[in-house]
PDB file of the backbone (N, CA, C, O) and the ligand in Angstrom, with CONECT records:
HET     ZN  A 101       1
ATOM      1  N   MET A   1      29.082 -31.285  16.906  1.00  0.00           N
ATOM      2  CA  MET A   1      29.342 -31.205  15.439  1.00  0.00           C
ATOM      3  C   MET A   1      28.646 -30.044  14.932  1.00  0.00           C
ATOM      4  O   MET A   1      27.492 -29.796  15.279  1.00  0.00           O
ATOM      5  N   ALA A   2      29.349 -29.264  14.061  1.00  0.00           N
ATOM      6  CA  ALA A   2      28.852 -28.101  13.564  1.00  0.00           C
ATOM      7  C   ALA A   2      27.844 -28.308  12.415  1.00  0.00           C
ATOM      8  O   ALA A   2      28.075 -29.167  11.564  1.00  0.00           O
ATOM      9  N   ARG A   3      26.731 -27.546  12.366  1.00  0.00           N
ATOM     10  CA  ARG A   3      25.904 -27.757  11.243  1.00  0.00           C
ATOM     11  C   ARG A   3      26.217 -26.725  10.201  1.00  0.00           C
ATOM     12  O   ARG A   3      26.589 -25.580  10.457  1.00  0.00           O
ATOM     13  N   HIS A   4      26.033 -27.228   9.003  1.00  0.00           N
ATOM     14  CA  HIS A   4      26.356 -26.216   7.842  1.00  0.00           C
ATOM     15  C   HIS A   4      25.029 -25.717   7.225  1.00  0.00           C
ATOM     16  O   HIS A   4      24.174 -26.519   6.851  1.00  0.00           O
ATOM     17  N   ALA A   5      24.882 -24.458   7.131  1.00  0.00           N
ATOM     18  CA  ALA A   5      23.763 -23.950   6.404  1.00  0.00           C
ATOM     19  C   ALA A   5      23.950 -24.180   4.915  1.00  0.00           C
ATOM     20  O   ALA A   5      25.056 -24.154   4.375  1.00  0.00           O
ATOM     21  N   PRO A   6      22.761 -24.414   4.257  1.00  0.00           N
ATOM     22  CA  PRO A   6      22.923 -24.568   2.764  1.00  0.00           C
ATOM     23  C   PRO A   6      23.581 -23.336   2.111  1.00  0.00           C
ATOM     24  O   PRO A   6      23.277 -22.208   2.498  1.00  0.00           O
ATOM     25  N   ALA A   7      24.415 -23.522   1.195  1.00  0.00           N
ATOM     26  CA  ALA A   7      25.105 -22.432   0.528  1.00  0.00           C
ATOM     27  C   ALA A   7      24.055 -21.602  -0.275  1.00  0.00           C
ATOM     28  O   ALA A   7      23.191 -22.172  -0.942  1.00  0.00           O
ATOM     29  N   LEU A   8      24.134 -20.432  -0.209  1.00  0.00           N
ATOM     30  CA  LEU A   8      23.273 -19.473  -0.948  1.00  0.00           C
ATOM     31  C   LEU A   8      24.120 -18.509  -1.641  1.00  0.00           C
ATOM     32  O   LEU A   8      24.880 -17.790  -0.992  1.00  0.00           O
ATOM     33  N   SER A   9      24.044 -18.440  -2.915  1.00  0.00           N
ATOM     34  CA  SER A   9      24.873 -17.476  -3.643  1.00  0.00           C
ATOM     35  C   SER A   9      24.370 -16.053  -3.506  1.00  0.00           C
ATOM     36  O   SER A   9      23.218 -15.791  -3.160  1.00  0.00           O
ATOM     37  N   GLU A  10      25.271 -15.169  -3.789  1.00  0.00           N
ATOM     38  CA  GLU A  10      25.037 -13.772  -3.741  1.00  0.00           C
ATOM     39  C   GLU A  10      23.738 -13.319  -4.496  1.00  0.00           C
ATOM     40  O   GLU A  10      22.870 -12.630  -3.959  1.00  0.00           O
ATOM     41  N   PRO A  11      23.681 -13.783  -5.824  1.00  0.00           N
ATOM     42  CA  PRO A  11      22.486 -13.393  -6.661  1.00  0.00           C
ATOM     43  C   PRO A  11      21.189 -13.903  -5.970  1.00  0.00           C
ATOM     44  O   PRO A  11      20.210 -13.170  -5.831  1.00  0.00           O
ATOM     45  N   ASP A  12      21.226 -15.161  -5.554  1.00  0.00           N
ATOM     46  CA  ASP A  12      20.023 -15.815  -4.838  1.00  0.00           C
ATOM     47  C   ASP A  12      19.606 -15.007  -3.675  1.00  0.00           C
ATOM     48  O   ASP A  12      18.416 -14.765  -3.473  1.00  0.00           O
ATOM     49  N   LEU A  13      20.660 -14.532  -2.814  1.00  0.00           N
ATOM     50  CA  LEU A  13      20.269 -13.803  -1.641  1.00  0.00           C
ATOM     51  C   LEU A  13      19.595 -12.560  -2.001  1.00  0.00           C
ATOM     52  O   LEU A  13      18.537 -12.218  -1.472  1.00  0.00           O
ATOM     53  N   GLU A  14      20.264 -11.805  -2.996  1.00  0.00           N
ATOM     54  CA  GLU A  14      19.692 -10.482  -3.392  1.00  0.00           C
ATOM     55  C   GLU A  14      18.219 -10.726  -3.858  1.00  0.00           C
ATOM     56  O   GLU A  14      17.341  -9.940  -3.500  1.00  0.00           O
ATOM     57  N   LEU A  15      17.948 -11.748  -4.610  1.00  0.00           N
ATOM     58  CA  LEU A  15      16.507 -12.007  -5.242  1.00  0.00           C
ATOM     59  C   LEU A  15      15.661 -12.392  -4.085  1.00  0.00           C
ATOM     60  O   LEU A  15      14.486 -12.024  -4.095  1.00  0.00           O
ATOM     61  N   ALA A  16      16.093 -13.057  -3.132  1.00  0.00           N
ATOM     62  CA  ALA A  16      15.228 -13.456  -1.960  1.00  0.00           C
ATOM     63  C   ALA A  16      14.886 -12.238  -1.131  1.00  0.00           C
ATOM     64  O   ALA A  16      13.753 -12.072  -0.678  1.00  0.00           O
ATOM     65  N   LEU A  17      15.918 -11.356  -0.932  1.00  0.00           N
ATOM     66  CA  LEU A  17      15.685 -10.108  -0.213  1.00  0.00           C
ATOM     67  C   LEU A  17      14.759  -9.146  -0.945  1.00  0.00           C
ATOM     68  O   LEU A  17      13.971  -8.408  -0.353  1.00  0.00           O
ATOM     69  N   LEU A  18      14.903  -9.197  -2.303  1.00  0.00           N
ATOM     70  CA  LEU A  18      13.954  -8.273  -3.093  1.00  0.00           C
ATOM     71  C   LEU A  18      12.557  -8.763  -3.049  1.00  0.00           C
ATOM     72  O   LEU A  18      11.621  -7.972  -2.921  1.00  0.00           O
ATOM     73  N   ARG A  19      12.389 -10.023  -3.148  1.00  0.00           N
ATOM     74  CA  ARG A  19      11.004 -10.676  -3.078  1.00  0.00           C
ATOM     75  C   ARG A  19      10.414 -10.461  -1.693  1.00  0.00           C
ATOM     76  O   ARG A  19       9.206 -10.242  -1.599  1.00  0.00           O
ATOM     77  N   LYS A  20      11.126 -10.504  -0.697  1.00  0.00           N
ATOM     78  CA  LYS A  20      10.655 -10.267   0.636  1.00  0.00           C
ATOM     79  C   LYS A  20      10.282  -8.841   0.727  1.00  0.00           C
ATOM     80  O   LYS A  20       9.183  -8.593   1.223  1.00  0.00           O
ATOM     81  N   GLY A  21      11.011  -7.881   0.333  1.00  0.00           N
ATOM     82  CA  GLY A  21      10.706  -6.490   0.489  1.00  0.00           C
ATOM     83  C   GLY A  21       9.470  -6.154  -0.362  1.00  0.00           C
ATOM     84  O   GLY A  21       8.593  -5.450   0.140  1.00  0.00           O
ATOM     85  N   VAL A  22       9.351  -6.598  -1.576  1.00  0.00           N
ATOM     86  CA  VAL A  22       8.099  -6.269  -2.352  1.00  0.00           C
ATOM     87  C   VAL A  22       6.877  -6.930  -1.824  1.00  0.00           C
ATOM     88  O   VAL A  22       5.770  -6.410  -1.965  1.00  0.00           O
ATOM     89  N   GLY A  23       7.062  -8.111  -1.195  1.00  0.00           N
ATOM     90  CA  GLY A  23       5.917  -8.665  -0.552  1.00  0.00           C
ATOM     91  C   GLY A  23       5.432  -7.956   0.619  1.00  0.00           C
ATOM     92  O   GLY A  23       4.229  -7.878   0.871  1.00  0.00           O
ATOM     93  N   ALA A  24       6.400  -7.402   1.388  1.00  0.00           N
ATOM     94  CA  ALA A  24       6.068  -6.586   2.538  1.00  0.00           C
ATOM     95  C   ALA A  24       5.390  -5.343   2.097  1.00  0.00           C
ATOM     96  O   ALA A  24       4.465  -4.900   2.778  1.00  0.00           O
ATOM     97  N   LEU A  25       5.788  -4.721   0.972  1.00  0.00           N
ATOM     98  CA  LEU A  25       5.195  -3.453   0.532  1.00  0.00           C
ATOM     99  C   LEU A  25       3.752  -3.784   0.003  1.00  0.00           C
ATOM    100  O   LEU A  25       2.813  -3.049   0.309  1.00  0.00           O
ATOM    101  N   GLN A  26       3.581  -4.850  -0.764  1.00  0.00           N
ATOM    102  CA  GLN A  26       2.244  -5.173  -1.252  1.00  0.00           C
ATOM    103  C   GLN A  26       1.234  -5.529  -0.140  1.00  0.00           C
ATOM    104  O   GLN A  26       0.033  -5.383  -0.365  1.00  0.00           O
ATOM    105  N   SER A  27       1.673  -5.991   1.051  1.00  0.00           N
ATOM    106  CA  SER A  27       0.624  -6.446   2.054  1.00  0.00           C
ATOM    107  C   SER A  27       0.069  -5.208   2.646  1.00  0.00           C
ATOM    108  O   SER A  27      -1.080  -5.281   3.081  1.00  0.00           O
ATOM    109  N   THR A  28       0.686  -4.113   2.730  1.00  0.00           N
ATOM    110  CA  THR A  28       0.018  -2.911   3.344  1.00  0.00           C
ATOM    111  C   THR A  28      -0.497  -1.935   2.282  1.00  0.00           C
ATOM    112  O   THR A  28      -0.910  -0.838   2.656  1.00  0.00           O
ATOM    113  N   ARG A  29      -0.502  -2.246   1.027  1.00  0.00           N
ATOM    114  CA  ARG A  29      -0.899  -1.330   0.004  1.00  0.00           C
ATOM    115  C   ARG A  29      -2.447  -1.442  -0.156  1.00  0.00           C
ATOM    116  O   ARG A  29      -3.022  -2.529  -0.106  1.00  0.00           O
ATOM    117  N   CYS A  30      -3.067  -0.290  -0.347  1.00  0.00           N
ATOM    118  CA  CYS A  30      -4.465  -0.245  -0.677  1.00  0.00           C
ATOM    119  C   CYS A  30      -4.687  -0.420  -2.076  1.00  0.00           C
ATOM    120  O   CYS A  30      -4.031   0.230  -2.891  1.00  0.00           O
ATOM    121  N   ARG A  31      -5.673  -1.354  -2.467  1.00  0.00           N
ATOM    122  CA  ARG A  31      -5.930  -1.688  -3.807  1.00  0.00           C
ATOM    123  C   ARG A  31      -7.497  -1.543  -4.124  1.00  0.00           C
ATOM    124  O   ARG A  31      -8.355  -1.832  -3.291  1.00  0.00           O
ATOM    125  N   CYS A  32      -7.746  -1.131  -5.239  1.00  0.00           N
ATOM    126  CA  CYS A  32      -9.059  -0.949  -5.781  1.00  0.00           C
ATOM    127  C   CYS A  32      -9.753  -2.452  -5.839  1.00  0.00           C
ATOM    128  O   CYS A  32      -9.163  -3.410  -6.336  1.00  0.00           O
ATOM    129  N   ALA A  33     -10.931  -2.529  -5.332  1.00  0.00           N
ATOM    130  CA  ALA A  33     -11.511  -3.954  -5.341  1.00  0.00           C
ATOM    131  C   ALA A  33     -11.988  -4.309  -6.727  1.00  0.00           C
ATOM    132  O   ALA A  33     -12.164  -5.491  -7.023  1.00  0.00           O
ATOM    133  N   ASP A  34     -12.200  -3.347  -7.578  1.00  0.00           N
ATOM    134  CA  ASP A  34     -12.712  -3.666  -8.970  1.00  0.00           C
ATOM    135  C   ASP A  34     -11.603  -3.853  -9.989  1.00  0.00           C
ATOM    136  O   ASP A  34     -11.629  -4.822 -10.748  1.00  0.00           O
ATOM    137  N   CYS A  35     -10.560  -2.888 -10.032  1.00  0.00           N
ATOM    138  CA  CYS A  35      -9.569  -3.026 -11.093  1.00  0.00           C
ATOM    139  C   CYS A  35      -8.284  -3.587 -10.466  1.00  0.00           C
ATOM    140  O   CYS A  35      -7.452  -4.136 -11.189  1.00  0.00           O
ATOM    141  N   GLY A  36      -8.110  -3.476  -9.240  1.00  0.00           N
ATOM    142  CA  GLY A  36      -6.796  -3.894  -8.581  1.00  0.00           C
ATOM    143  C   GLY A  36      -5.668  -2.857  -8.615  1.00  0.00           C
ATOM    144  O   GLY A  36      -4.540  -3.118  -8.196  1.00  0.00           O
ATOM    145  N   ARG A  37      -6.009  -1.694  -9.121  1.00  0.00           N
ATOM    146  CA  ARG A  37      -4.938  -0.611  -9.161  1.00  0.00           C
ATOM    147  C   ARG A  37      -4.787  -0.078  -7.845  1.00  0.00           C
ATOM    148  O   ARG A  37      -5.714  -0.074  -7.034  1.00  0.00           O
ATOM    149  N   THR A  38      -3.497   0.430  -7.577  1.00  0.00           N
ATOM    150  CA  THR A  38      -3.134   1.225  -6.374  1.00  0.00           C
ATOM    151  C   THR A  38      -3.419   2.610  -6.678  1.00  0.00           C
ATOM    152  O   THR A  38      -2.846   3.191  -7.600  1.00  0.00           O
ATOM    153  N   PRO A  39      -4.367   3.215  -5.865  1.00  0.00           N
ATOM    154  CA  PRO A  39      -4.601   4.618  -6.115  1.00  0.00           C
ATOM    155  C   PRO A  39      -3.415   5.508  -5.721  1.00  0.00           C
ATOM    156  O   PRO A  39      -2.654   5.222  -4.797  1.00  0.00           O
ATOM    157  N   LEU A  40      -3.310   6.579  -6.464  1.00  0.00           N
ATOM    158  CA  LEU A  40      -2.198   7.473  -6.291  1.00  0.00           C
ATOM    159  C   LEU A  40      -2.296   8.419  -5.160  1.00  0.00           C
ATOM    160  O   LEU A  40      -3.410   8.750  -4.754  1.00  0.00           O
ATOM    161  N   VAL A  41      -1.245   8.866  -4.636  1.00  0.00           N
ATOM    162  CA  VAL A  41      -1.373   9.930  -3.588  1.00  0.00           C
ATOM    163  C   VAL A  41      -2.131  11.062  -3.915  1.00  0.00           C
ATOM    164  O   VAL A  41      -1.967  11.568  -5.025  1.00  0.00           O
ATOM    165  N   GLY A  42      -2.958  11.553  -3.099  1.00  0.00           N
ATOM    166  CA  GLY A  42      -3.882  12.590  -3.418  1.00  0.00           C
ATOM    167  C   GLY A  42      -5.164  12.241  -4.159  1.00  0.00           C
ATOM    168  O   GLY A  42      -6.036  13.083  -4.369  1.00  0.00           O
ATOM    169  N   GLU A  43      -5.248  11.015  -4.537  1.00  0.00           N
ATOM    170  CA  GLU A  43      -6.506  10.453  -5.224  1.00  0.00           C
ATOM    171  C   GLU A  43      -7.583  10.168  -4.157  1.00  0.00           C
ATOM    172  O   GLU A  43      -7.212   9.878  -3.020  1.00  0.00           O
ATOM    173  N   ARG A  44      -8.834  10.231  -4.445  1.00  0.00           N
ATOM    174  CA  ARG A  44      -9.892   9.948  -3.525  1.00  0.00           C
ATOM    175  C   ARG A  44     -10.292   8.460  -3.758  1.00  0.00           C
ATOM    176  O   ARG A  44     -10.387   7.992  -4.892  1.00  0.00           O
ATOM    177  N   THR A  45     -10.524   7.732  -2.612  1.00  0.00           N
ATOM    178  CA  THR A  45     -11.059   6.322  -2.742  1.00  0.00           C
ATOM    179  C   THR A  45     -12.466   6.402  -2.153  1.00  0.00           C
ATOM    180  O   THR A  45     -12.790   7.279  -1.352  1.00  0.00           O
ATOM    181  N   TYR A  46     -13.257   5.477  -2.574  1.00  0.00           N
ATOM    182  CA  TYR A  46     -14.688   5.386  -2.121  1.00  0.00           C
ATOM    183  C   TYR A  46     -14.907   4.082  -1.451  1.00  0.00           C
ATOM    184  O   TYR A  46     -14.728   3.004  -2.017  1.00  0.00           O
ATOM    185  N   ARG A  47     -15.313   4.224  -0.184  1.00  0.00           N
ATOM    186  CA  ARG A  47     -15.565   2.961   0.640  1.00  0.00           C
ATOM    187  C   ARG A  47     -17.056   2.618   0.713  1.00  0.00           C
ATOM    188  O   ARG A  47     -17.898   3.378   1.192  1.00  0.00           O
ATOM    189  N   TYR A  48     -17.315   1.383   0.185  1.00  0.00           N
ATOM    190  CA  TYR A  48     -18.599   0.803   0.320  1.00  0.00           C
ATOM    191  C   TYR A  48     -18.594  -0.242   1.353  1.00  0.00           C
ATOM    192  O   TYR A  48     -17.592  -0.500   2.019  1.00  0.00           O
ATOM    193  N   ALA A  49     -19.774  -0.867   1.486  1.00  0.00           N
ATOM    194  CA  ALA A  49     -19.907  -1.850   2.695  1.00  0.00           C
ATOM    195  C   ALA A  49     -18.847  -2.961   2.612  1.00  0.00           C
ATOM    196  O   ALA A  49     -18.332  -3.414   3.633  1.00  0.00           O
ATOM    197  N   ARG A  50     -18.528  -3.393   1.374  1.00  0.00           N
ATOM    198  CA  ARG A  50     -17.562  -4.548   1.299  1.00  0.00           C
ATOM    199  C   ARG A  50     -16.382  -4.219   0.520  1.00  0.00           C
ATOM    200  O   ARG A  50     -15.527  -5.096   0.398  1.00  0.00           O
ATOM    201  N   ALA A  51     -16.209  -3.097  -0.020  1.00  0.00           N
ATOM    202  CA  ALA A  51     -15.108  -2.867  -0.992  1.00  0.00           C
ATOM    203  C   ALA A  51     -14.653  -1.366  -0.844  1.00  0.00           C
ATOM    204  O   ALA A  51     -15.368  -0.486  -0.364  1.00  0.00           O
ATOM    205  N   VAL A  52     -13.337  -1.180  -1.331  1.00  0.00           N
ATOM    206  CA  VAL A  52     -12.847   0.159  -1.470  1.00  0.00           C
ATOM    207  C   VAL A  52     -12.519   0.281  -3.008  1.00  0.00           C
ATOM    208  O   VAL A  52     -11.762  -0.525  -3.549  1.00  0.00           O
ATOM    209  N   VAL A  53     -13.106   1.300  -3.680  1.00  0.00           N
ATOM    210  CA  VAL A  53     -12.879   1.457  -5.134  1.00  0.00           C
ATOM    211  C   VAL A  53     -12.154   2.740  -5.361  1.00  0.00           C
ATOM    212  O   VAL A  53     -12.164   3.664  -4.548  1.00  0.00           O
ATOM    213  N   CYS A  54     -11.520   2.757  -6.511  1.00  0.00           N
ATOM    214  CA  CYS A  54     -10.794   4.013  -6.949  1.00  0.00           C
ATOM    215  C   CYS A  54     -11.691   5.018  -7.649  1.00  0.00           C
ATOM    216  O   CYS A  54     -12.833   4.685  -7.967  1.00  0.00           O
ATOM    217  N   ALA A  55     -11.262   6.138  -7.881  1.00  0.00           N
ATOM    218  CA  ALA A  55     -12.084   7.199  -8.566  1.00  0.00           C
ATOM    219  C   ALA A  55     -12.481   6.751  -9.989  1.00  0.00           C
ATOM    220  O   ALA A  55     -13.536   7.163 -10.473  1.00  0.00           O
ATOM    221  N   LEU A  56     -11.686   5.937 -10.658  1.00  0.00           N
ATOM    222  CA  LEU A  56     -12.006   5.452 -12.033  1.00  0.00           C
ATOM    223  C   LEU A  56     -13.197   4.461 -11.961  1.00  0.00           C
ATOM    224  O   LEU A  56     -14.013   4.430 -12.882  1.00  0.00           O
ATOM    225  N   CYS A  57     -13.304   3.677 -10.916  1.00  0.00           N
ATOM    226  CA  CYS A  57     -14.260   2.735 -10.882  1.00  0.00           C
ATOM    227  C   CYS A  57     -15.582   3.130 -10.151  1.00  0.00           C
ATOM    228  O   CYS A  57     -16.589   2.425 -10.220  1.00  0.00           O
ATOM    229  N   ARG A  58     -15.526   4.199  -9.504  1.00  0.00           N
ATOM    230  CA  ARG A  58     -16.653   4.827  -8.807  1.00  0.00           C
ATOM    231  C   ARG A  58     -17.946   4.973  -9.612  1.00  0.00           C
ATOM    232  O   ARG A  58     -19.030   4.639  -9.133  1.00  0.00           O
ATOM    233  N   PRO A  59     -17.814   5.469 -10.824  1.00  0.00           N
ATOM    234  CA  PRO A  59     -19.074   5.630 -11.731  1.00  0.00           C
ATOM    235  C   PRO A  59     -19.669   4.275 -12.015  1.00  0.00           C
ATOM    236  O   PRO A  59     -20.820   4.229 -12.447  1.00  0.00           O
ATOM    237  N   LEU A  60     -18.979   3.156 -11.809  1.00  0.00           N
ATOM    238  CA  LEU A  60     -19.462   1.837 -12.193  1.00  0.00           C
ATOM    239  C   LEU A  60     -20.504   1.310 -11.150  1.00  0.00           C
ATOM    240  O   LEU A  60     -21.314   0.423 -11.418  1.00  0.00           O
ATOM    241  N   ARG A  61     -20.411   1.937  -9.936  1.00  0.00           N
ATOM    242  CA  ARG A  61     -21.252   1.491  -8.876  1.00  0.00           C
ATOM    243  C   ARG A  61     -22.397   2.446  -8.637  1.00  0.00           C
ATOM    244  O   ARG A  61     -22.322   3.664  -8.794  1.00  0.00           O
ATOM    245  N   ARG A  62     -23.492   1.762  -8.231  1.00  0.00           N
ATOM    246  CA  ARG A  62     -24.816   2.507  -7.890  1.00  0.00           C
ATOM    247  C   ARG A  62     -24.646   2.809  -6.386  1.00  0.00           C
ATOM    248  O   ARG A  62     -23.950   2.141  -5.621  1.00  0.00           O
ATOM    249  N   GLY A  63     -25.385   3.923  -6.051  1.00  0.00           N
ATOM    250  CA  GLY A  63     -25.461   4.247  -4.601  1.00  0.00           C
ATOM    251  C   GLY A  63     -24.328   5.103  -4.183  1.00  0.00           C
ATOM    252  O   GLY A  63     -23.335   5.319  -4.878  1.00  0.00           O
ATOM    253  N   GLU A  64     -24.539   5.561  -3.037  1.00  0.00           N
ATOM    254  CA  GLU A  64     -23.540   6.482  -2.370  1.00  0.00           C
ATOM    255  C   GLU A  64     -22.472   5.742  -1.614  1.00  0.00           C
ATOM    256  O   GLU A  64     -22.810   4.696  -1.062  1.00  0.00           O
ATOM    257  N   PRO A  65     -21.306   6.124  -1.525  1.00  0.00           N
ATOM    258  CA  PRO A  65     -20.317   5.388  -0.713  1.00  0.00           C
ATOM    259  C   PRO A  65     -20.551   5.787   0.721  1.00  0.00           C
ATOM    260  O   PRO A  65     -21.117   6.835   1.033  1.00  0.00           O
ATOM    261  N   GLU A  66     -20.089   4.903   1.578  1.00  0.00           N
ATOM    262  CA  GLU A  66     -20.161   5.110   3.088  1.00  0.00           C
ATOM    263  C   GLU A  66     -19.165   6.236   3.449  1.00  0.00           C
ATOM    264  O   GLU A  66     -19.455   7.107   4.269  1.00  0.00           O
ATOM    265  N   ALA A  67     -17.942   6.181   2.785  1.00  0.00           N
ATOM    266  CA  ALA A  67     -16.984   7.333   3.063  1.00  0.00           C
ATOM    267  C   ALA A  67     -16.165   7.476   1.892  1.00  0.00           C
ATOM    268  O   ALA A  67     -15.989   6.584   1.062  1.00  0.00           O
ATOM    269  N   VAL A  68     -15.620   8.751   1.850  1.00  0.00           N
ATOM    270  CA  VAL A  68     -14.738   9.136   0.758  1.00  0.00           C
ATOM    271  C   VAL A  68     -13.380   9.504   1.542  1.00  0.00           C
ATOM    272  O   VAL A  68     -13.393  10.357   2.429  1.00  0.00           O
ATOM    273  N   GLU A  69     -12.281   8.862   1.194  1.00  0.00           N
ATOM    274  CA  GLU A  69     -11.065   9.071   1.724  1.00  0.00           C
ATOM    275  C   GLU A  69      -9.923   9.471   0.814  1.00  0.00           C
ATOM    276  O   GLU A  69      -9.810   8.933  -0.287  1.00  0.00           O
ATOM    277  N   LEU A  70      -9.128  10.336   1.204  1.00  0.00           N
ATOM    278  CA  LEU A  70      -7.925  10.817   0.526  1.00  0.00           C
ATOM    279  C   LEU A  70      -6.743   9.953   0.739  1.00  0.00           C
ATOM    280  O   LEU A  70      -6.384   9.707   1.890  1.00  0.00           O
ATOM    281  N   VAL A  71      -6.107   9.469  -0.289  1.00  0.00           N
ATOM    282  CA  VAL A  71      -4.926   8.694  -0.171  1.00  0.00           C
ATOM    283  C   VAL A  71      -3.809   9.573   0.201  1.00  0.00           C
ATOM    284  O   VAL A  71      -3.512  10.562  -0.469  1.00  0.00           O
ATOM    285  N   ARG A  72      -3.172   9.206   1.299  1.00  0.00           N
ATOM    286  CA  ARG A  72      -2.136   9.998   1.916  1.00  0.00           C
ATOM    287  C   ARG A  72      -0.750   9.273   1.566  1.00  0.00           C
ATOM    288  O   ARG A  72      -0.652   8.083   1.267  1.00  0.00           O
ATOM    289  N   HIS A  73       0.264  10.154   1.649  1.00  0.00           N
ATOM    290  CA  HIS A  73       1.627   9.640   1.335  1.00  0.00           C
ATOM    291  C   HIS A  73       1.981   8.679   2.585  1.00  0.00           C
ATOM    292  O   HIS A  73       1.433   8.832   3.677  1.00  0.00           O
ATOM    293  N   SER A  74       2.895   7.726   2.345  1.00  0.00           N
ATOM    294  CA  SER A  74       3.278   6.759   3.395  1.00  0.00           C
ATOM    295  C   SER A  74       4.036   7.418   4.479  1.00  0.00           C
ATOM    296  O   SER A  74       4.177   6.855   5.564  1.00  0.00           O
ATOM    297  N   GLU A  75       4.518   8.557   4.240  1.00  0.00           N
ATOM    298  CA  GLU A  75       5.413   9.264   5.259  1.00  0.00           C
ATOM    299  C   GLU A  75       4.561  10.165   6.062  1.00  0.00           C
ATOM    300  O   GLU A  75       5.122  10.782   6.968  1.00  0.00           O
ATOM    301  N   ARG A  76       3.259  10.345   5.869  1.00  0.00           N
ATOM    302  CA  ARG A  76       2.362  11.184   6.624  1.00  0.00           C
ATOM    303  C   ARG A  76       2.436  10.712   8.087  1.00  0.00           C
ATOM    304  O   ARG A  76       2.221   9.551   8.436  1.00  0.00           O
ATOM    305  N   GLY A  77       2.757  11.709   8.891  1.00  0.00           N
ATOM    306  CA  GLY A  77       2.793  11.494  10.353  1.00  0.00           C
ATOM    307  C   GLY A  77       4.230  11.200  10.802  1.00  0.00           C
ATOM    308  O   GLY A  77       4.496  11.142  12.003  1.00  0.00           O
ATOM    309  N   HIS A  78       5.176  11.009   9.835  1.00  0.00           N
ATOM    310  CA  HIS A  78       6.573  10.582  10.185  1.00  0.00           C
ATOM    311  C   HIS A  78       7.481  11.714   9.860  1.00  0.00           C
ATOM    312  O   HIS A  78       8.687  11.587  10.072  1.00  0.00           O
ATOM    313  N   THR A  79       6.978  12.850   9.343  1.00  0.00           N
ATOM    314  CA  THR A  79       7.819  13.950   8.948  1.00  0.00           C
ATOM    315  C   THR A  79       7.908  15.025  10.103  1.00  0.00           C
ATOM    316  O   THR A  79       7.279  14.975  11.161  1.00  0.00           O
ATOM    317  N   VAL A  80       8.767  15.969   9.728  1.00  0.00           N
ATOM    318  CA  VAL A  80       9.091  16.953  10.771  1.00  0.00           C
ATOM    319  C   VAL A  80       7.877  18.000  10.614  1.00  0.00           C
ATOM    320  O   VAL A  80       7.439  18.372   9.525  1.00  0.00           O
ATOM    321  N   ARG A  81       7.442  18.382  11.764  1.00  0.00           N
ATOM    322  CA  ARG A  81       6.318  19.372  11.821  1.00  0.00           C
ATOM    323  C   ARG A  81       6.765  20.683  12.448  1.00  0.00           C
ATOM    324  O   ARG A  81       7.568  20.721  13.380  1.00  0.00           O
ATOM    325  N   LEU A  82       6.203  21.767  11.888  1.00  0.00           N
ATOM    326  CA  LEU A  82       6.485  23.039  12.493  1.00  0.00           C
ATOM    327  C   LEU A  82       5.548  23.248  13.679  1.00  0.00           C
ATOM    328  O   LEU A  82       4.356  22.950  13.610  1.00  0.00           O
ATOM    329  N   ARG A  83       6.125  23.777  14.790  1.00  0.00           N
ATOM    330  CA  ARG A  83       5.307  24.004  15.919  1.00  0.00           C
ATOM    331  C   ARG A  83       5.265  25.508  16.080  1.00  0.00           C
ATOM    332  O   ARG A  83       6.235  26.206  15.785  1.00  0.00           O
ATOM    333  N   PRO A  84       4.070  26.027  16.578  1.00  0.00           N
ATOM    334  CA  PRO A  84       4.072  27.470  16.875  1.00  0.00           C
ATOM    335  C   PRO A  84       5.070  27.839  17.980  1.00  0.00           C
ATOM    336  O   PRO A  84       5.340  27.087  18.916  1.00  0.00           O
ATOM    337  N   ALA A  85       5.571  29.004  17.801  1.00  0.00           N
ATOM    338  CA  ALA A  85       6.610  29.462  18.891  1.00  0.00           C
ATOM    339  C   ALA A  85       5.819  29.688  20.155  1.00  0.00           C
ATOM    340  O   ALA A  85       4.691  30.181  20.154  1.00  0.00           O
ATOM    341  N   ALA A  86       6.469  29.303  21.227  1.00  0.00           N
ATOM    342  CA  ALA A  86       5.781  29.386  22.511  1.00  0.00           C
ATOM    343  C   ALA A  86       5.966  30.770  23.105  1.00  0.00           C
ATOM    344  O   ALA A  86       5.461  31.047  24.193  1.00  0.00           O
TER     345      ALA A  86
HETATM  346 ZN    ZN A 101     -10.515   0.824  -9.763  1.00  0.00          ZN2+
END
């Protein structure tokens, strides 16, 4: 006996795929621990012992950060690179 999957309308399918895609993007995104903002490409982030904060929230913290990192574009390392001629 064949099993029938529950009917899913086209708009419901589109919405489900959109939510799945947005959720996947948010899971890998870096966020500021203080304001929750996603730092822009080229912006510096400051890593402390327990948190990474953006440049706007950095003045609110005392002490020096453990590391300062530059936010890179998501395509970094996946683009075509020029190689020196052999
Ligand atoms: Zn922030």
